[in-house]
C-alpha atoms as a printed R data frame, in Angstrom:
   type eleno elety resid chain resno       x       y      z
1  ATOM     1    CA   UNK     A     1 112.210 118.665 51.885
2  ATOM     2    CA   UNK     A     2 111.414 116.341 54.767
3  ATOM     3    CA   UNK     A     3 108.725 113.708 54.550
4  ATOM     4    CA   UNK     A     4 106.084 114.224 57.200
5  ATOM     5    CA   UNK     A     5 103.952 111.568 58.810
6  ATOM     6    CA   UNK     A     6 100.745 112.059 60.741
7  ATOM     7    CA   UNK     A     7 102.191 109.659 63.302
8  ATOM     8    CA   UNK     A     8 105.937 110.466 63.299
9  ATOM     9    CA   UNK     A     9 106.936 107.539 65.511
10 ATOM    10    CA   UNK     A    10 106.016 105.070 62.758
11 ATOM    11    CA   UNK     A    11 109.181 105.114 60.667
12 ATOM    12    CA   UNK     A    12 112.107 102.760 60.603
13 ATOM    13    CA   UNK     A    13 115.621 102.965 59.187
14 ATOM    14    CA   UNK     A    14 115.635  99.758 57.130
15 ATOM    15    CA   UNK     A    15 119.284  99.741 56.053
16 ATOM    16    CA   UNK     A    16 122.057 102.229 55.375
17 ATOM    17    CA   UNK     A    17 120.645 105.348 53.791
18 ATOM    18    CA   UNK     A    18 117.107 103.976 53.233
19 ATOM    19    CA   UNK     A    19 114.280 105.171 55.476
20 ATOM    20    CA   UNK     A    20 111.000 103.245 55.578
21 ATOM    21    CA   UNK     A    21 107.874 105.306 56.334
22 ATOM    22    CA   UNK     A    22 105.225 102.766 57.215
23 ATOM    23    CA   UNK     A    23 101.970 104.737 57.439
24 ATOM    24    CA   UNK     A    24 100.259 108.037 56.624
25 ATOM    25    CA   UNK     A    25 103.214 109.699 54.898
26 ATOM    26    CA   UNK     A    26 102.985 113.105 53.241
27 ATOM    27    CA   UNK     A    27 105.620 114.872 51.128
28 ATOM    28    CA   UNK     A    28 105.093 118.470 49.994
29 ATOM    29    CA   UNK     A    29 107.342 120.828 48.054
30 ATOM    30    CA   UNK     A    30 107.232 124.617 48.234
31 ATOM    31    CA   UNK     A    31 105.790 124.797 44.701
32 ATOM    32    CA   UNK     A    32 102.671 122.822 45.678
33 ATOM    33    CA   UNK     A    33 103.670 119.338 44.492
34 ATOM    34    CA   UNK     A    34 102.489 116.809 47.103
35 ATOM    35    CA   UNK     A    35 102.546 113.046 47.536
36 ATOM    36    CA   UNK     A    36 100.509 111.006 50.040
37 ATOM    37    CA   UNK     A    37 100.889 107.296 50.609
38 ATOM    38    CA   UNK     A    38 101.602 104.298 52.784
39 ATOM    39    CA   UNK     A    39 104.707 102.164 53.055
40 ATOM    40    CA   UNK     A    40 107.108 104.630 51.370
41 ATOM    41    CA   UNK     A    41 110.856 104.098 51.082
42 ATOM    42    CA   UNK     A    42 113.210 107.089 50.856
43 ATOM    43    CA   UNK     A    43 116.705 106.520 49.482
44 ATOM    44    CA   UNK     A    44 118.831 109.309 50.990
45 ATOM    45    CA   UNK     A    45 121.770 109.279 48.545
46 ATOM    46    CA   UNK     A    46 119.964 109.493 45.199
47 ATOM    47    CA   UNK     A    47 116.911 111.183 46.817
48 ATOM    48    CA   UNK     A    48 114.330 108.721 45.538
49 ATOM    49    CA   UNK     A    49 110.884 108.070 47.032
50 ATOM    50    CA   UNK     A    50 109.233 104.779 46.077
51 ATOM    51    CA   UNK     A    51 106.320 102.608 47.077
52 ATOM    52    CA   UNK     A    52 104.390  99.589 45.829
53 ATOM    53    CA   UNK     A    53 101.236 100.770 47.606
54 ATOM    54    CA   UNK     A    54  98.439 103.112 46.455
55 ATOM    55    CA   UNK     A    55  99.280 106.819 46.431
56 ATOM    56    CA   UNK     A    56  97.895 110.276 45.619
57 ATOM    57    CA   UNK     A    57 100.060 112.797 43.760
58 ATOM    58    CA   UNK     A    58  98.831 116.395 43.478
59 ATOM    59    CA   UNK     A    59 100.189 119.393 41.616
60 ATOM    60    CA   UNK     A    60  98.258 122.656 41.502
61 ATOM    61    CA   UNK     A    61  94.752 121.687 40.310
62 ATOM    62    CA   UNK     A    62  95.789 118.214 39.081
63 ATOM    63    CA   UNK     A    63  95.445 114.960 41.006
64 ATOM    64    CA   UNK     A    64  96.759 111.480 40.167
65 ATOM    65    CA   UNK     A    65  95.963 108.222 41.964
66 ATOM    66    CA   UNK     A    66  98.021 105.112 41.323
67 ATOM    67    CA   UNK     A    67  99.096 101.742 42.672
68 ATOM    68    CA   UNK     A    68 102.887 102.258 42.849
69 ATOM    69    CA   UNK     A    69 105.470 104.955 42.084
70 ATOM    70    CA   UNK     A    70 109.124 105.944 41.908
71 ATOM    71    CA   UNK     A    71 109.731 109.679 42.377
72 ATOM    72    CA   UNK     A    72 113.156 111.038 41.408
73 ATOM    73    CA   UNK     A    73 113.320 114.084 43.656
74 ATOM    74    CA   UNK     A    74 116.426 115.662 42.066
75 ATOM    75    CA   UNK     A    75 114.940 115.491 38.549
76 ATOM    76    CA   UNK     A    76 111.352 116.104 39.629
77 ATOM    77    CA   UNK     A    77 110.069 113.106 37.648
78 ATOM    78    CA   UNK     A    78 107.643 110.402 38.713
79 ATOM    79    CA   UNK     A    79 107.096 106.954 37.203
80 ATOM    80    CA   UNK     A    80 103.864 105.258 38.264
81 ATOM    81    CA   UNK     A    81 101.714 102.255 37.480
82 ATOM    82    CA   UNK     A    82  97.984 101.894 36.997
83 ATOM    83    CA   UNK     A    83  97.190 105.594 37.329
84 ATOM    84    CA   UNK     A    84  94.015 107.649 37.086
85 ATOM    85    CA   UNK     A    85  94.503 111.403 36.627
86 ATOM    86    CA   UNK     A    86  92.281 114.444 36.876
87 ATOM    87    CA   UNK     A    87  93.831 117.508 35.244
88 ATOM    88    CA   UNK     A    88  92.126 120.862 35.535
89 ATOM    89    CA   UNK     A    89  93.247 123.680 33.291
90 ATOM    90    CA   UNK     A    90  93.151 127.182 34.680
91 ATOM    91    CA   UNK     A    91  91.807 129.860 32.371
92 ATOM    92    CA   UNK     A    92  94.201 132.707 31.812
93 ATOM    93    CA   UNK     A    93  92.741 136.175 31.871
94 ATOM    94    CA   UNK     A    94  94.377 138.843 29.762
95 ATOM    95    CA   UNK     A    95  95.881 139.285 26.341
96 ATOM    96    CA   UNK     A    96  97.955 136.651 24.592
97 ATOM    97    CA   UNK     A    97 101.423 137.771 23.615
């Protein structure tokens, strides 16, 4: 999945296989997982997104704000610091099995 920026001209290849997205970056997967932030680094080889700036991570009805993150794209795991999360559960309609 590519990382999109609202102003695509504001990215810079910092060094071999690391791309620096400097402003208004947005990453979204097909399953609805999304990440918005500033000053994001993308390591091409291991497919890792990271930033030491505030971010917003959303998944379905859940939303998490934090001050920094490391997102392992291959594993689908995120490590973050100083987070605040809002998790909304969706009621299931129908019989339990």
